[in-house]
N, C-alpha and C positions, 0 to 999 in steps of 0.2 A: 547844629548842632558839634559836640565837643567830641571827638574822637573815639574814646573810649565809647560812649555811645553811642556811637556810628556803628561800630563793631557790632556791639549788641542787637541791634537794628537789624547788619546785614545778617547776621548767624538766626536770629529770629525770624526772618522773612524766608530765609532758604528752609529754616526748619519747617515751615509752615505747607511748603510744598508739596503737592502731593508721590509720594515716592516714589512713580514714573515719570519722574519730571526729568526733561531734559535742562544739558546746560544754555542752551538759548532759553529756556521757560523763567528758568534762574536770573539770568541777564535781563530779558523781557522786566521781570517784577522788580529788579532792582534798578533799573530805568525808569518806571511807573512812579515807582517808593522817592526817586531820587528828583522827579521834576515835580513831584505834590509840595517836595521839601520846599522845591525852587520858590515855585506860586505862594506858599505859604508866607515864606521872608519877603517875596515880593509885595505881597499883600498887607503885610505887616509895616511896610513901607511906603504906603499909600501909592505904590504904581500897580494900579487897575485902571481895569477898562470898564466904563459902564454898559449896563446891558445897550442902552439905544446906540451908544459908541458903534459899538461892534455889531450891531443888528446892520446900522447902515453901510461900513464899512463893507460887509457882505453882501449886502446889495448893492453897490456899486461896483461890485467884483461880479455878480452876477450879469450887471448890465454892460459891460465894459468889453 
């Protein structure tokens, strides 16, 4: 995202919060959106893990 667009998205995300939202609510929402953006960039760059690979990793962790 370009900087002006980032600011616009931040303002939009905050404006969409309920009137009784806390600063922590806003921070959590912005962090969540940043993580989504990061994941989309990783996906576009081909940096993904298949369902089978992640399932195998979780199963391995459960039995460790």
